[in-house]
C-alpha positions as CSV (number, residue, x, y, z in Angstrom):
1,X,-16.1,26.8,12.2
2,X,-15.4,23.9,9.8
3,X,-11.6,24.4,10.2
4,X,-11.9,24.1,14.0
5,X,-13.9,20.9,13.5
6,X,-11.3,19.4,11.1
7,X,-8.5,20.5,13.5
8,X,-10.3,18.7,16.4
9,X,-10.6,15.5,14.4
10,X,-6.9,15.5,13.4
11,X,-6.0,15.9,17.1
12,X,-8.4,13.2,18.2
13,X,-7.1,10.8,15.6
14,X,-3.4,11.6,16.3
15,X,-2.8,13.1,12.9
16,X,-1.8,16.6,14.0
17,X,1.8,16.5,12.5
18,X,0.6,15.2,9.1
19,X,-0.2,17.6,6.3
20,X,-3.8,16.4,5.6
21,X,-7.4,17.5,5.1
22,X,-10.2,15.7,6.8
23,X,-13.2,15.0,4.6
24,X,-16.4,13.0,5.2
25,X,-16.7,10.8,8.3
26,X,-19.2,8.0,8.2
27,X,-20.2,5.0,10.3
28,X,-20.7,1.7,8.5
29,X,-21.6,-1.2,10.7
30,X,-18.7,-1.9,13.1
31,X,-16.3,0.5,11.4
32,X,-15.8,4.3,11.1
33,X,-14.4,5.5,7.9
34,X,-12.6,8.9,7.7
35,X,-11.8,10.4,4.3
36,X,-8.3,11.9,4.4
37,X,-6.5,13.8,1.6
38,X,-3.0,15.1,1.6
39,X,-2.6,18.8,1.1
40,X,0.1,21.3,0.3
41,X,3.3,20.7,-1.7
42,X,5.7,17.8,-1.2
43,X,9.0,19.2,0.2
44,X,11.7,17.2,-1.6
45,X,12.4,13.9,-3.3
46,X,12.7,11.0,-0.9
47,X,15.4,9.5,-3.0
48,X,17.8,12.3,-3.9
49,X,16.5,15.2,-1.9
50,X,15.9,17.5,-4.9
51,X,13.2,20.2,-4.6
52,X,12.5,20.1,-8.3
53,X,9.3,18.0,-8.3
54,X,6.1,17.9,-10.3
55,X,2.8,16.3,-9.6
56,X,2.5,13.0,-11.5
57,X,-1.1,12.0,-10.9
58,X,-2.9,10.4,-8.0
59,X,-2.4,7.1,-6.2
60,X,-5.1,4.5,-5.8
61,X,-7.4,5.3,-2.9
62,X,-6.4,3.0,0.0
63,X,-8.5,2.0,3.0
64,X,-6.1,1.5,5.9
65,X,-6.8,0.5,9.5
66,X,-5.9,3.4,11.9
67,X,-7.2,2.7,15.3
68,X,-10.0,1.2,17.5
69,X,-12.6,3.0,19.5
70,X,-15.6,1.6,21.5
71,X,-15.2,-1.8,19.8
72,X,-15.2,-0.3,16.3
73,X,-12.4,-0.1,13.8
74,X,-11.4,3.3,12.6
75,X,-10.3,3.3,8.9
76,X,-8.7,6.1,6.9
77,X,-9.6,6.3,3.3
78,X,-6.4,7.9,1.9
79,X,-6.4,10.1,-1.2
80,X,-2.7,10.6,-2.0
81,X,-0.8,12.3,-4.8
82,X,2.2,11.0,-6.8
83,X,5.2,13.1,-7.4
84,X,8.0,12.8,-9.9
85,X,11.5,14.1,-9.4
86,X,13.0,16.1,-12.3
87,X,16.6,15.1,-11.3
88,X,16.5,11.4,-10.7
89,X,13.2,10.7,-12.6
90,X,11.8,8.5,-9.9
91,X,8.2,8.6,-8.8
92,X,6.8,8.3,-5.2
93,X,3.6,8.8,-3.3
94,X,3.2,11.2,-0.4
95,X,2.2,10.1,3.0
96,X,5.0,7.6,3.6
97,X,5.3,8.8,7.2
98,X,1.7,7.8,7.8
99,X,1.6,4.3,6.1
100,X,4.4,2.1,5.0
101,X,4.4,1.0,1.4
102,X,2.2,-2.1,0.8
103,X,0.9,-2.0,4.4
104,X,-2.8,-1.8,5.2
105,X,-2.4,-0.4,8.7
106,X,-1.1,3.0,9.8
107,X,2.0,3.5,11.9
108,X,-0.2,4.5,14.8
109,X,-2.1,1.2,14.6
110,X,1.2,-0.5,14.5
111,X,2.2,1.2,17.8
112,X,-1.1,0.3,19.4
113,X,-0.7,-3.4,18.3
114,X,2.8,-3.5,19.7
115,X,1.6,-2.0,22.9
116,X,-1.1,-4.6,23.1
117,X,1.5,-7.4,22.5
118,X,3.3,-6.4,25.7
119,X,0.3,-7.4,27.9
120,X,-1.5,-10.0,25.8
121,X,-0.9,-13.1,23.7
122,X,-1.3,-13.3,19.9
123,X,-4.5,-15.2,20.3
124,X,-6.1,-12.7,22.6
125,X,-5.4,-9.8,20.2
126,X,-6.6,-11.9,17.3
127,X,-9.9,-12.5,19.1
128,X,-10.5,-9.0,20.4
129,X,-9.2,-6.8,17.6
130,X,-9.5,-9.1,14.6
131,X,-5.9,-8.9,13.5
132,X,-4.4,-12.1,12.1
133,X,-1.5,-13.9,13.7
134,X,0.7,-13.4,10.6
135,X,0.2,-9.6,10.6
136,X,1.1,-9.4,14.3
137,X,4.2,-11.6,13.8
138,X,5.5,-9.8,10.7
139,X,5.0,-6.4,12.5
140,X,6.9,-7.7,15.6
141,X,9.7,-9.1,13.4
142,X,10.1,-5.9,11.4
143,X,10.2,-3.8,14.6
144,X,12.8,-6.0,16.3
145,X,14.9,-6.1,13.1
146,X,14.8,-2.2,12.8
147,X,15.7,-1.8,16.5
148,X,18.6,-4.3,16.1
149,X,20.0,-2.5,13.1
150,X,19.9,0.8,15.0
151,X,21.7,-0.8,18.0
152,X,24.4,-2.2,15.7
153,X,24.9,1.2,14.0
154,X,25.2,2.9,17.4
155,X,28.0,0.4,18.4
156,X,30.1,1.2,15.2
């Protein structure tokens, strides 16, 4: 029964394609915190593509903004593992497809914010969702820059 419950939560949060386990869920004031841990084995090195990896400890637990529901923020408390490649000797954390390095919001939250920017101004989003102007602007700039580089690659 617990597996069905965990599967339902992953579907509800939009985390179905990610290789994660759902832990404790708690409500704390105006926020909902969901404990999330990665599971399984990392496939290959993100730098050289080698499959020869070994677990190299754990990353610091990160609390990242994931979504909004009924006026409450939904945070993921990420427990990720570090891996080291035996070929190139570089280390990396898993879950890069969920959260960009050094970001405090998930890719799903980024998509929701960009969708909100289509219809509303920066100030409206800042008031309603509590996201700063600088975060919104940097997110918009990175998205436009990525799309422009893709367009330029397609032309070549």
